[in-house]
Structure formats: C-alpha cells, structure tokens
C-alpha positions in Angstrom: 0.0 0.0 0.0 1.2 3.5 -0.8 0.3 6.6 1.0 1.3 10.3 0.7 2.6 12.2 3.6 3.0 16.0 3.9 6.2 17.0 5.7 7.3 20.4 6.7 10.1 21.7 4.6 12.6 21.6 7.5 11.8 18.0 8.3 12.0 16.9 4.7 15.4 18.6 4.5 16.6 16.7 7.6 15.3 13.4 6.2 16.9 14.2 2.8 20.3 14.9 4.4 20.1 11.7 6.5 19.2 9.7 3.4 22.2 11.1 1.5 24.5 10.4 4.4 23.3 6.8 4.6 23.1 6.3 0.9 19.4 5.4 1.1 16.3 6.9 -0.4 14.1 9.3 1.5 11.2 6.8 1.2 13.4 4.1 2.9 14.4 6.4 5.7 10.7 7.4 6.4 9.6 3.7 6.1 12.2 2.6 8.6 11.3 5.4 11.0 7.6 4.5 10.9 8.4 0.8 11.6 10.6 1.7 14.5 8.1 4.1 16.0 5.3 1.5 15.8 7.4 -1.0 17.6 8.7 1.5 20.2 5.3 3.0 20.9 3.8 -0.3 21.8 4.1 -0.8 25.6 3.1 -4.5 25.7 5.9 -7.0 25.0 3.5 -9.5 23.4 2.1 -6.7 21.2 5.6 -5.7 20.1 6.5 -9.4 19.4 3.4 -9.8 17.2 4.2 -6.6 15.3 7.7 -7.8 14.7 6.5 -11.3 13.6 4.0 -9.8 11.1 6.6 -7.3 9.8 9.3 -9.9 9.3 7.1 -11.6 6.6 7.6 -8.7 4.3 11.2 -7.7 5.2 14.4 -8.0 3.3 17.3 -9.8 5.1 18.9 -6.5 5.9 15.6 -5.3 7.5 15.3 -8.5 9.6 18.8 -7.9 10.9 17.9 -4.3 11.8 14.8 -5.6 13.7 17.0 -8.2 15.5 19.2 -5.4 16.8 16.3 -3.6 18.5 16.2 -4.0 22.3 13.6 -3.3 24.9 14.6 -1.5 28.1 16.0 -3.9 30.6 13.5 -3.1 33.3 10.6 -3.8 30.9 12.2 -7.1 29.8 12.6 -8.2 33.5 9.0 -7.3 34.3 7.9 -9.4 31.3 10.0 -12.4 32.3 8.8 -12.2 35.9 5.2 -12.2 34.7 5.9 -15.2 32.5 7.5 -17.1 35.5 4.5 -16.2 37.7 2.1 -17.7 35.2 4.2 -20.9 35.1 3.7 -21.6 38.8 
C-alpha cells in the first residue's frame, strides 16, 4: 500500500540529508522510522512481538537484521520475564 505524507520543509530537508549520508532513499528512511516508531510506541511486549512477527514476513534480510538489533529497556524485559515465570507456577 502506498500513502502520501505532507512533511514540513525543514523535516524533509533533515530526512533528505540523512538519506544522503546513509546512501538510502528518502522513502526508505521514512519507512524505517515509521516501523521503529510503531514497535517502540507499543508498551506491551506481546504486542511488540506480534508486530515484529508480522513485519518480518515482508522484510528483506537487511531489515530483519535491523529488527533483530532492536532491544527493549532492561526493566521492561525483566518485568515481562517475571510475569511469565509467575504464570508458570
């Protein structure tokens, strides 16, 4: 699916400079930023995991590696693991 997004000129210039520095397209920078924001804005670990599982189906190998390098904050991860342990007993 394709959508159009209006960006303020200053934001577009920042994205454009970032794209040039990383040798990527502006569209790719924006797509990656949206993916990352969706994952980071999710507060529930299971929700994050499901978003990632669904996203991986359509990712290139490089994108899968980028997703693999994302980490949740340690305190959130510990809370999730303690919750899982509590359900097991």
